[in-house]
Each structure stands twice: as structure tokens, then as C-alpha cells.
C-alpha positions in Angstrom: 105.4 112.0 90.6 103.1 112.0 93.5 99.6 110.3 92.9 96.4 112.8 93.0 93.2 110.5 93.0 92.5 107.1 94.5 92.7 105.5 90.8 96.4 106.9 90.6 97.3 105.6 93.7 95.8 102.1 93.0 97.8 102.1 89.6 101.1 102.6 91.2 100.4 99.9 93.7 99.6 97.8 90.8 102.8 99.1 89.4 104.8 97.5 92.2 103.6 94.4 91.2 103.9 94.6 87.4 107.6 95.7 88.4 108.1 92.2 89.8 107.7 90.9 86.2 110.3 93.0 84.7 113.0 91.3 82.6 115.4 89.8 84.3 114.0 90.2 87.9 112.2 86.7 88.0 115.1 84.7 86.5 117.7 86.4 88.6 115.8 85.7 91.7 115.9 82.1 91.0 119.4 82.1 90.0 120.9 84.0 93.0 119.6 81.3 95.2 120.0 77.9 93.0 123.3 78.7 91.2 125.1 78.5 94.6 122.7 75.7 96.1 123.8 73.3 94.0 120.4 72.9 92.9 121.6 73.0 89.3 124.4 72.0 87.6 126.5 73.0 84.6 124.8 72.0 81.1 126.0 72.8 77.3 124.4 76.1 77.4 125.7 77.2 80.3 126.7 81.1 80.1 130.1 82.2 81.6 128.1 84.4 84.0 126.4 81.6 85.6 129.5 79.6 85.7 131.0 82.6 87.6 127.8 82.7 89.9 128.2 78.7 90.7 131.9 79.2 91.2 131.2 82.2 93.7 133.2 84.4 91.4 130.6 87.5 91.5 131.4 90.9 90.5 129.2 93.7 89.4 129.9 93.1 85.6 127.9 90.0 85.9 124.4 90.9 84.6 123.1 88.0 86.8 124.3 90.2 89.7 122.6 93.4 88.2 120.3 94.7 91.5 118.7 97.5 89.3 115.3 95.6 88.8 115.2 94.9 92.4 115.6 98.5 93.4 113.4 99.7 90.5 110.4 97.4 92.6 111.9 99.0 95.7 111.7 102.6 94.5 108.1 101.9 93.3 107.1 100.7 96.9 109.1 103.9 98.2 106.8 106.3 96.1 103.8 104.8 97.1 104.9 105.0 100.7 106.2 108.6 100.3 103.0 110.1 98.4 100.0 107.8 99.3 99.0 109.8 102.3 98.7 112.8 100.3 95.9 111.3 98.3 93.8 111.5 101.3 94.3 115.2 101.1 93.6 115.7 97.5 90.7 113.1 96.9 87.9 112.7 99.6 86.9 109.1 97.7 89.9 107.4 99.3 89.2 106.0 102.4 91.8 105.7 105.4 91.4 101.9 105.4 92.2 101.4 101.4 95.1 103.8 101.8 96.0 101.7 105.1 96.0 98.4 102.7 97.9 100.2 100.0 100.7 101.2 102.5 101.0 97.6 103.7 101.0 96.3 100.5 104.1 98.5 99.7 106.0 98.1 103.0 105.6 94.0 102.5 106.9 94.1 98.7 109.5 96.1 99.9 110.8 94.0 102.8 110.6 91.0 100.4 112.9 92.8 97.8 115.2 93.5 100.5 115.1 89.9 101.7 116.3 88.5 98.4 119.1 91.3 98.4 120.3 90.5 101.9 119.9 87.0 101.6 121.9 87.0 98.5 124.5 89.3 98.8 124.9 90.3 102.5 125.4 94.3 102.7 123.3 96.2 100.3 122.3 99.7 100.1 119.1 100.7 102.1 117.1 103.2 100.5 113.6 104.1 102.2 112.6 107.4 100.1 111.7 107.3 96.6 113.9 108.4 93.9 111.7 110.8 92.0 114.2 113.3 90.6 117.8 113.6 89.1 119.0 115.5 91.7 118.5 113.0 94.2 121.7 111.0 95.6 122.3 107.6 94.2 125.5 106.9 95.5 124.7 105.6 99.1 126.8 103.4 101.1 125.8 99.6 101.7 124.1 99.0 104.8 125.0 95.8 107.1 123.2 92.7 106.4 121.8 93.0 109.8 120.5 96.4 109.2 118.9 95.3 106.1 117.3 92.3 108.4 116.2 94.6 110.7 114.5 97.1 108.2 112.7 93.9 106.6 111.3 93.1 110.0 110.2 96.4 110.7 108.4 96.7 107.0 106.7 93.4 108.0 105.6 94.1 111.4 104.1 97.7 109.9 102.6 95.4 107.0 100.9 93.3 109.2 98.9 96.1 110.9 98.0 97.2 107.4 96.9 94.7 104.8 93.8 93.1 104.8 93.1 89.4 105.5 91.3 88.8 102.3 90.2 91.2 99.2 87.1 89.1 99.1 87.7 85.6 97.7 90.7 83.4 96.9 91.1 84.7 93.1 91.2 88.2 94.3 93.5 87.2 96.9 96.5 85.5 94.3 99.4 87.4 93.7 98.7 90.4 96.3 100.1 91.0 99.7 97.5 89.8 102.3 98.0 89.2 105.9 98.7 85.6 105.5 101.2 86.4 102.8 103.1 88.8 105.3 103.1 86.3 107.9 104.5 83.7 105.8 107.3 85.9 104.7 107.7 87.3 108.4 107.9 83.5 109.4 
């Protein structure tokens, strides 16, 4: 599961971003906030799940409250963080600066995902290591919202020291974590 080359590591970081597009992650992140914020009203095509969220009747059977897509992104970030440093040993074309930037992107993305979870649901499981085997324990208890927020702040502070300010121009900066993105999330 670990990357051996800088190209594989780059692909792993790209995979962290790509997992943000997994269905239904984007829609659910929107719905978690807006359905309970009175920004959306019931229409003729409203689903039972949406009605339940609007009425604060939330349970694990509701597909809108499925956290699996968020935890997939978190696991992708954890994988980069766990195995990325090993690439320096196996690929001498990877520079410490590039590795540092990749680590910062993973820290920032993980912080953002935990922010959405903690803001929307309060206490959630805090998993800071990658799941790379069926033998890994996935039955971990929830951490308190305060513990999750502490980890978010720690990840963002770490990311601030790692990410680059720019990838060269505005087009290359779009959609990637930069120092300014991390600062915006931190504030």
C-alpha cells in the first residue's frame, strides 16, 4: 500500500482530492449544513431522508448521514501521511520540499473533512492512521467534538508550515491546498 516513487506519491495526493468528488460526498456536505439551516424548504420531490434531516430526526439508516465517503477521503490523507515519508528513502528524485508540501496538503484536507464531520454531527470517531488491511480495527469509539476540533487545529497549524504559497500561478493553485487556503480554513 505504500508508495515507492514520487509519481506514486503524487498520485496518492491526487487521489485525496479526487475522493472529494465521490458520490454522494459533495451533495451530503451541502445537505448537512443547509437542510438544518432553513436555507432549503420542502418541495414536491423531497425525500423522506431529507425531511428527516430537516426535522432533526437523524439516524444511521439515513443515507444522507452516511459518513463513509468522508472517511474514505480521511483514510486517503492518512495513507499519504503514514507512507509518504518512506518515499524519500526509496526515490532519491523526491525532494524534502515536495514531500513537505504533499504532507501539508494531506493535513489540510484531513482537517477540512473532520471540520465538516464535527460541525455537523459533534462527536465522531477520530482516526489518524491509515487503514491498509482488513485486520485493522475499524470499531473505534467517538471522540468528543472538542477533541476533534483540537486535532483540526493541530493539522491546520502543521499544514501552515508545510504547504506552498503557490504552485506557480492562479490556474495551478485552483483546487489545491496552499498556505492561503489553509489560512482561510483556519480562520
